[in-house]
C-alpha positions in Angstrom: 0.3 -2.9 2.8 2.3 -2.6 6.0 -0.2 -4.8 7.9 -0.3 -7.4 5.2 3.5 -7.7 5.1 3.8 -7.7 8.9 1.3 -10.5 9.2 2.8 -12.8 6.5 3.4 -16.2 7.9 5.4 -17.6 5.0 7.6 -16.3 2.2 5.0 -17.1 -0.3 2.5 -14.9 1.5 5.1 -12.1 1.8 5.9 -12.3 -1.9 2.2 -12.3 -2.8 1.4 -9.3 -0.6 4.4 -7.4 -2.0 3.5 -8.3 -5.5 -0.2 -7.2 -4.9 0.9 -3.9 -3.6 3.3 -3.2 -6.4 0.8 -4.2 -9.1 -1.9 -2.1 -7.4 0.4 0.9 -7.4 1.3 0.5 -11.1 -2.3 -0.2 -12.0 -3.4 3.1 -10.4 -0.6 4.9 -12.1 -1.5 3.6 -15.5 -5.2 4.2 -15.1 -4.7 7.8 -14.1 -2.1 8.3 -16.8 -4.5 6.9 -19.4 -7.5 8.9 -18.2 -5.8 12.2 -18.1 -3.6 11.8 -21.2 -4.0 14.5 -23.8 -3.0 13.0 -27.2 -1.0 15.2 -29.7 -2.9 13.7 -32.7 -6.3 15.4 -33.1 -7.8 12.3 -34.6 -7.3 10.3 -31.4 -9.0 13.0 -29.2 -12.6 11.6 -29.4 -11.4 8.2 -28.3 -9.7 9.6 -25.2 -12.7 11.9 -24.5 -14.8 8.7 -24.5 -12.5 6.9 -22.1 -12.4 10.0 -19.8 -16.1 10.3 -19.8 -16.7 6.6 -19.0 -14.1 6.7 -16.2 -15.6 9.8 -14.6 -19.2 8.4 -14.8 -17.9 5.2 -13.2 -16.5 7.4 -10.4 -19.7 9.3 -10.1 -22.0 6.2 -10.1 -19.9 3.6 -8.2 -17.4 5.3 -6.0 -18.8 8.6 -4.7 -22.2 7.2 -3.5 -20.3 4.5 -1.6 -18.1 7.1 0.1 -21.1 9.2 1.0 -23.1 6.3 2.4 -20.1 5.1 4.5 -19.5 8.6 5.7 -23.1 9.0 6.8 -23.0 5.6 8.5 -19.8 6.4 10.4 -21.2 9.8 11.4 -24.4 8.2 12.8 -22.3 5.6 14.7 -20.2 8.4 16.1 -23.2 10.5 17.3 -24.9 7.4 18.8 -21.7 6.5 20.7 -21.3 10.0 22.0 -24.9 10.2 23.2 -24.6 7.0 25.2 -25.7 7.4 28.8 -22.2 6.7 30.2 -21.0 10.0 28.7 -23.4 12.0 30.9 -21.1 11.8 34.0 -18.0 13.1 32.3 -16.5 16.5 32.5 -16.4 18.8 29.5 -12.7 18.2 29.0 -13.2 14.4 29.1 -16.0 14.6 26.6 -14.0 16.9 24.3 -10.9 14.6 24.4 -13.1 11.5 23.9 -14.9 13.1 20.9 -11.6 14.2 19.4 -10.1 10.8 19.8 -13.1 8.9 18.4 -13.4 11.4 15.5 -9.7 11.0 14.8 -10.0 7.2 14.7 -13.1 7.4 12.5 -11.3 9.9 10.2 -8.4 7.5 9.7 -10.8 4.6 9.1 -12.7 6.7 6.6 -9.5 7.7 4.7 -8.4 4.0 4.6 -11.8 3.1 3.2 -11.7 5.8 0.6 -8.3 4.8 -0.5 -9.2 1.1 -0.7 
């Protein structure tokens, strides 16, 4: 959101980016409220159980495999980058700092990908 607002060239783009972020926030709020709502009326409980089941299966089938595949891909890239021949001439401190920095960046990228 911050990057999209900061890179807006016109007021129309700024308004559209702001409106997209606001509707996304409210959409996530309403979906989570709807999925985890427990109705007081017992007759409505089966309908809400069905909605919860469908939403959780969508999470299990669509979202979690994508997260795991992307995580494995990022891990393989990280390991390949760290075993590159240019890292053989570095001291242990340089290698540790480099690994920590790269892992931190990949962690931030992974979190942004999971949130998106």
